[in-house]
VEXKOLDREN-982265 format. One line per 5 residues: their letters; for each residue x, y, z of N, C-alpha, C. Coordinates in steps of 0.2 Angstrom, whole numbers. Example, Ala and Ser with C-alpha at 12.3 -4.5 7.8 and 13.67 -1.06 7.14 Angstrom:
2
AS> 66:-28:39:62:-22:39:66:-16:39  64:-11:35:68:-5:36:64:0:39 $
This chain:
292
XXXXX> 123:62:56:123:67:50:116:72:54  117:77:51:114:83:53:109:86:49  102:87:52:97:89:47:98:97:45  96:98:38:97:105:36:92:109:38  86:107:40:82:110:45:83:111:51 $
XXXXX> 80:116:55:78:118:61:73:113:63  73:110:70:68:107:74:61:110:73  60:116:74:55:120:73:51:120:66  56:120:61:55:122:54:53:114:50  56:108:53:55:103:50:47:102:53 $
XXXXX> 46:102:60:39:101:62:33:105:58  34:111:57:31:115:53:30:111:46  35:110:42:35:107:37:31:100:36  32:97:41:28:90:42:21:92:43  19:97:47:12:97:50:8:100:43 $
XXXXX> 11:105:39:9:108:33:7:102:28  12:98:26:11:95:21:6:89:23  6:86:28:2:81:31:-5:84:31  -8:90:33:-14:94:33:-16:94:25  -12:96:21:-13:97:13:-15:90:10 $
XXXXX> -12:85:12:-13:78:8:-19:75:9  -24:74:14:-30:69:13:-34:72:9  -36:77:6:-39:80:0:-36:79:-6  -31:78:-6:-28:77:-14:-23:71:-15  -24:67:-10:-20:60:-11:-22:56:-18 $
XXXXX> -16:56:-21:-17:50:-28:-20:43:-25  -24:42:-30:-29:37:-29:-24:30:-32  -19:27:-29:-14:22:-32:-17:16:-29  -17:11:-33:-20:5:-30:-15:1:-25  -10:2:-25:-4:-2:-21:-5:2:-15 $
XXXXX> -8:7:-13:-7:10:-7:-13:6:-2  -16:3:-4:-21:-2:-1:-17:-8:2  -12:-9:-1:-9:-17:0:-3:-14:6  -1:-20:10:5:-20:14:8:-27:13  7:-29:6:11:-35:4:19:-32:3 $
XXXXX> 23:-35:6:30:-32:3:31:-34:-4  29:-40:-7:30:-41:-15:26:-36:-19  20:-34:-17:15:-31:-22:19:-23:-20  20:-21:-15:25:-14:-13:31:-14:-18  34:-20:-17:42:-19:-20:40:-18:-29 $
XXXXX> 35:-23:-32:34:-22:-38:30:-16:-41  27:-11:-36:25:-3:-39:32:-1:-38  36:-2:-33:42:4:-34:46:2:-39  47:-3:-40:52:-6:-47:48:-2:-53  43:-4:-53:40:-1:-60:39:6:-60 $
XXXXX> 39:10:-55:37:17:-55:45:20:-55  50:17:-55:56:20:-56:57:22:-64  58:29:-66:58:31:-71:53:31:-77  46:29:-74:41:28:-78:34:30:-73  31:35:-79:25:38:-75:20:33:-73 $
XXXXX> 16:36:-66:13:32:-63:6:30:-67  4:34:-71:-2:32:-76:0:26:-80  6:25:-82:7:19:-86:9:13:-83  9:14:-76:12:9:-71:6:5:-68  0:9:-67:-6:5:-63:-9:0:-68 $
XXXXX> -10:0:-74:-12:-6:-78:-8:-12:-77  -2:-11:-78:4:-15:-79:6:-19:-72  5:-15:-66:6:-18:-61:0:-23:-59  -7:-22:-61:-12:-25:-60:-11:-32:-64  -9:-31:-70:-7:-37:-74:-1:-40:-72 $
XXXXX> 3:-38:-70:9:-42:-67:8:-46:-62  5:-44:-57:2:-48:-50:-3:-52:-52  -8:-51:-57:-12:-57:-58:-7:-63:-61  -1:-62:-66:3:-67:-67:7:-70:-62  10:-64:-57:14:-67:-52:11:-64:-45 $
XXXXX> 6:-67:-43:4:-64:-37:8:-65:-31  13:-69:-30:17:-69:-25:24:-70:-27  27:-69:-22:36:-69:-23:37:-75:-25  34:-80:-24:36:-87:-25:35:-89:-32  29:-86:-34:26:-87:-41:31:-84:-45 $
XXXXX> 35:-78:-44:39:-75:-49:46:-79:-48  48:-82:-42:53:-85:-42:55:-92:-46  50:-95:-47:48:-102:-51:47:-100:-58  47:-95:-60:45:-92:-67:52:-91:-70  53:-92:-76:59:-89:-79:60:-82:-79 $
XXXXX> 65:-79:-80:68:-71:-81:64:-70:-86  62:-72:-91:60:-70:-98:53:-69:-97  49:-74:-92:42:-73:-92:41:-66:-88  46:-64:-84:44:-58:-81:45:-52:-86  51:-52:-90:53:-48:-96:46:-48:-101 $
XXXXX> 43:-53:-103:37:-53:-105:32:-48:-103  31:-49:-96:25:-46:-94:28:-37:-92  34:-37:-93:37:-29:-93:35:-24:-98  33:-27:-104:31:-24:-111:27:-17:-109  30:-13:-112:28:-5:-111:30:-1:-106 $
XXXXX> 34:-4:-101:36:-1:-95:44:3:-97  48:-1:-102:55:1:-103:60:-1:-97  67:0:-98:71:-2:-95:69:-10:-91  70:-13:-96:69:-21:-95:73:-23:-90  79:-22:-89:85:-24:-84:81:-24:-77 $
XXXXX> 76:-20:-76:72:-20:-70:68:-27:-68  66:-30:-74:63:-35:-73:66:-41:-72  72:-41:-75:77:-47:-73:80:-45:-65  81:-40:-64:83:-39:-56:77:-41:-51  72:-40:-53:66:-41:-49:65:-49:-48 $
XXXXX> 66:-54:-54:67:-61:-55:73:-62:-50  78:-59:-50:82:-62:-45:81:-60:-39  79:-55:-37:76:-53:-31:72:-58:-28  67:-60:-31:63:-66:-29:65:-71:-28  70:-74:-32:74:-79:-30:78:-79:-24 $
XXXXX> 81:-74:-23:84:-74:-16:79:-74:-10  74:-70:-11:70:-69:-5:68:-77:-2  65:-80:-9:62:-87:-7:69:-92:-5  74:-92:-8:79:-96:-5:83:-93:0  84:-87:1:89:-85:9:82:-83:14 $
XXXXX> 77:-83:14:72:-79:17:65:-84:18  66:-90:15:59:-94:14:54:-91:13  54:-86:8:48:-82:5:47:-77:8  48:-76:13:46:-69:18:51:-65:17  48:-57:15:53:-53:14:56:-50:21 $
XXXXX> 62:-49:22:65:-46:28:63:-39:30  62:-37:36:60:-30:38:66:-27:41  71:-27:39:77:-25:40:82:-22:34  84:-15:36:87:-12:30:92:-14:28  97:-17:31:102:-21:29:101:-27:24 $
XXXXX> 96:-30:26:94:-36:23:90:-36:17  87:-30:17:84:-28:11:90:-25:6  94:-22:7:99:-19:4:104:-25:1  104:-30:4:108:-36:1:105:-40:-4  98:-38:-7:94:-40:-11:95:-38:-17 $
XXXXX> 96:-42:-23:97:-39:-29:93:-33:-32  97:-30:-35:91:-24:-37:87:-19:-33  90:-19:-25:86:-15:-22:92:-11:-18  90:-4:-20:94:1:-18:92:5:-12  95:10:-9:92:14:-2:85:17:-3 $
XXXXX> 83:19:-9:76:21:-9:71:15:-9  74:11:-13:67:4:-13:67:1:-8  72:-1:-3:73:-3:2:69:0:8  70:6:7:66:11:14:59:12:11  57:11:5:49:11:2:47:5:5 $
XXXXX> 50:0:4:47:-7:8:46:-7:15  51:-5:18:49:-3:26:45:1:27  44:6:24:39:12:25:31:10:24  32:7:17:25:5:13:23:-2:15  27:-6:17:24:-13:17:23:-14:25 $
XXXXX> 30:-13:28:31:-13:36:28:-8:41  26:-1:38:24:4:39:30:6:46  36:6:45:41:8:48:42:16:47  45:19:53:45:25:52:52:27:49  53:26:43:60:27:39:58:32:34 $
XXXXX> 63:37:32:62:42:27:63:39:20  59:40:14:59:37:8:61:42:3  67:43:3:71:49:-3:70:47:-11  66:49:-14:67:48:-22:68:55:-24  69:57:-30:70:63:-34:66:68:-32 $
XXXXX> 59:67:-30:54:71:-28:56:74:-22  57:71:-17:58:72:-10:66:75:-10  70:74:-14:77:78:-14:75:84:-16  71:86:-22:69:91:-25:66:96:-19  60:93:-17:57:98:-11:62:100:-6 $
XXXXX> 66:95:-3:71:98:3:75:103:0  78:102:-6:84:108:-8:79:113:-9  73:114:-11:70:121:-13:69:124:-5  66:120:-1:63:122:6:70:125:8  76:121:10:82:123:13:86:129:9 $
XXXXX> 84:129:2:87:134:-2:94:134:-4  96:128:-4:103:126:-5:104:120:-9  109:119:-12:110:110:-14:112:106:-8  110:100:-9:113:96:-3:116:90:-4  120:88:0:123:82:-1:118:76:0 $
XXXXX> 121:71:-2:117:64:-1:115:63:6  120:63:11:119:63:18:115:68:20  116:75:18:110:79:20:103:78:19  102:76:12:95:74:11:93:69:15  96:64:15:94:57:20:92:61:28 $
XXXXX> 97:63:30:96:67:38:90:70:37  90:75:33:84:81:33:77:77:33  78:71:28:72:69:26:69:65:33  74:59:36:74:57:43:72:60:48  74:67:49:70:72:55:64:74:53 $
XXXXX> 62:73:47:54:75:45:50:69:47  50:64:49:45:58:49:42:59:57  36:60:56:34:59:62:33:52:66  33:53:72:33:46:75:26:42:74  27:36:72:21:31:71:17:33:65 $
XXXXX> 19:38:61:15:41:54:21:40:48  25:35:48:29:35:43:26:34:37  21:29:36:17:27:30:15:34:27  10:38:30:7:43:29:10:49:26  17:50:31:21:55:29:24:53:22 $
XXXXX> 27:49:21:31:47:16:26:48:9  20:45:9:15:44:4:13:53:3  13:56:8:10:64:7:17:68:4  22:66:7:28:70:3:30:68:-3  29:61:-6:30:60:-13:24:62:-17 $
XXXXX> 18:63:-15:12:67:-18:15:74:-20  17:76:-14:17:84:-15:23:85:-20  29:81:-20:33:83:-25:32:81:-31  27:76:-32:25:76:-40:21:80:-41  17:83:-38:10:86:-40:11:94:-39 $
XXXXX> 14:97:-34:15:104:-32:22:107:-33  26:104:-29:33:105:-30:37:101:-36  34:102:-42:36:98:-48:43:100:-51  46:95:-55:52:98:-59:52:104:-62  47:103:-67:47:110:-73:42:115:-72 $
XXXXX> 37:113:-69:31:117:-67:28:118:-60  33:120:-56:31:120:-48:26:125:-47  20:124:-44:14:127:-43:16:132:-36  21:136:-37:22:140:-31:17:145:-27  12:147:-33:8:152:-31:3:149:-26 $
XXXXX> 2:143:-27:-4:138:-23:0:134:-16  6:134:-17:9:130:-13:9:131:-6  6:127:-1:5:127:5:12:129:9  18:127:5:24:127:9:28:133:8  24:138:2:29:143:0:31:148:7 $
XXXXX> 26:149:12:29:153:16:35:151:20  38:146:21:43:143:24:48:141:19  47:140:12:52:139:7:57:146:5  63:142:6:68:149:4:69:149:-3  66:146:-8:68:147:-14:62:149:-16 $
XXXXX> 55:148:-16:48:149:-18:48:153:-25  51:149:-30:52:150:-37:55:156:-40  59:158:-35:64:164:-37:71:164:-38  74:166:-43:81:163:-45:82:156:-47  89:155:-46:90:148:-49:89:143:-45 $
XXXXX> 86:138:-47:83:132:-43:87:129:-39  88:128:-32:94:125:-29:93:117:-29  88:116:-33:87:107:-33:92:105:-39  93:109:-44:98:107:-49:104:106:-46  107:99:-48:113:98:-45:114:95:-38 $
XXXXX> 107:95:-35:108:93:-29:106:85:-27  109:82:-23:109:75:-22:102:72:-22  101:67:-24:95:63:-24:90:68:-31  92:72:-34:88:75:-39:90:72:-45  84:70:-49:88:65:-56:90:71:-61 $
XXXXX> 96:69:-65:98:74:-69:96:72:-76  97:77:-81:94:75:-88:97:69:-90  93:64:-93:96:59:-96:98:60:-103  103:55:-105:107:56:-111:101:54:-118  102:57:-123:98:56:-128:95:49:-130 $
XXXXX> 90:48:-131:87:40:-132:87:38:-138  84:43:-144:86:41:-150:92:39:-153  92:34:-155:98:33:-158:103:29:-154  102:27:-147:106:25:-142:106:17:-142  111:15:-138:111:9:-137:105:5:-134 $
XXXXX> 103:9:-129:98:8:-125:91:6:-130  91:12:-133:85:11:-138:85:5:-142  91:2:-144:93:-4:-148:92:-9:-144  94:-9:-138:91:-15:-132:84:-16:-133  81:-11:-132:74:-11:-131:70:-14:-138 $
XXXXX> 73:-12:-143:70:-16:-150:71:-23:-150  77:-25:-148:79:-33:-149:73:-37:-142  73:-33:-137:70:-36:-133:62:-36:-135  59:-32:-139:52:-31:-140:52:-38:-146  57:-38:-150:56:-42:-155:57:-49:-152 $
XXXXX> 60:-51:-147:60:-57:-143:55:-60:-140  51:-54:-138:43:-55:-136:40:-59:-139  40:-60:-146:38:-63:-151:40:-71:-152  45:-72:-148:49:-77:-148:57:-78:-151  60:-84:-152:68:-83:-152:69:-81:-160 $
XXXXX> 74:-77:-162:76:-77:-167:82:-79:-169  84:-78:-175:92:-81:-177:97:-75:-175  103:-77:-174:109:-71:-173:108:-66:-179  107:-68:-185:108:-63:-190:102:-57:-189  95:-60:-188:89:-57:-186:90:-53:-180 $
XXXXX> 93:-55:-176:94:-52:-169:98:-45:-170  102:-46:-175:107:-40:-175:103:-36:-180  99:-37:-185:95:-33:-188:89:-29:-183  86:-33:-179:81:-30:-174:85:-24:-170  90:-25:-168:93:-20:-164:93:-13:-168 $
XXXXX> 93:-12:-175:91:-6:-178:97:-1:-179  103:-4:-179:109:-1:-180:111:0:-188  107:-3:-193:109:-3:-199:115:-6:-201  119:-3:-205:125:-6:-208:131:-7:-203  130:-4:-196:135:-5:-191:135:-12:-187 $
XXXXX> 138:-16:-190:137:-23:-188:140:-23:-181  146:-20:-181:151:-20:-176:148:-19:-170  144:-12:-171:140:-9:-164:134:-15:-162  132:-17:-167:126:-22:-166:129:-28:-162  134:-31:-164:137:-37:-161:139:-35:-153 $
XXXXX> 142:-28:-152:144:-26:-146:138:-27:-141  133:-24:-145:127:-23:-139:124:-29:-138  124:-34:-143:121:-40:-142:125:-43:-137  132:-43:-138:136:-48:-134:135:-45:-126  134:-38:-125:133:-36:-118:126:-38:-115 $
XXXXX> 121:-40:-119:115:-42:-118:115:-49:-115  119:-53:-119:120:-60:-117:123:-60:-111  129:-55:-110:133:-56:-104:130:-54:-98  126:-49:-99:120:-46:-93:115:-51:-92  114:-56:-95:109:-61:-95:102:-58:-96 $
XXXXX> 102:-54:-101:95:-50:-103:93:-54:-109  98:-58:-112:94:-63:-117:100:-68:-117  98:-75:-120:103:-80:-120:104:-82:-127  111:-85:-129:111:-87:-136:111:-95:-135  107:-98:-140:105:-105:-140:108:-108:-147 $
XXXXX> 112:-109:-147:116:-112:-154:117:-106:-158  111:-105:-163:112:-101:-168:105:-95:-168  102:-96:-161:97:-91:-161:98:-87:-154  94:-83:-154:94:-77:-147:87:-78:-145  86:-79:-138:80:-79:-135:80:-75:-129 $
XX> 74:-74:-125:74:-72:-119:76:-78:-112  79:-75:-108:81:-81:-104:76:-84:-100 $
């Protein structure tokens, strides 16, 4: 794979962002940790959730499950209970499955190998590289929607997934993978933001092919998040309502259908409930529905 940036441009971009970062780095509690479990929890929680909401949840979650072993011996429902307020409850279920695999297959020690991490439940390319970079301090490129957006704008064109990863890989300075990835993530989150990029004060503007003029090349580029489907009235909203109700304890099958909030559309409620049972997000106990 070939980087979309020349070697000289990659070097300039890397040095510029690294010089900008120390004075503006976000104070995030997980940045002092090199524990793979603590890093993984922060990364999973931060997927599609604002960092400000994640911080207190991360602290509370690790007080309850301080180690991967503690999470593995708990029930999936225990993790879902602690996920309250974060949304996308399936992340908690997958984190529980991942913890179990780490304990069973790796003796409770996270592997520091990309392929081995990718083989764990719920861990994709971004999360695997984040664990490698932030827990093990490997020189790997972490590519999320912020990074994908920055690279597309600097290059000035939409990029394929392979182009984004290759370009990000070429930017990682030897021996500074942890610092560089944190800096680039902060830059994308605070300066080269999605809706209100601060182009006028951007230290990268002189080398940016877009610089806020014309059509944003990040739109439709790989690794850049697309607009989500409407939440209000969606099946996802209904699933969230039921999970919230079950945090207070099991309910009858009939009450579970009511909790989904689809009114008289019983067929839809039954379909969504069946999918939750099939996905093991909830369990059916005779005539009652409960968290797993």
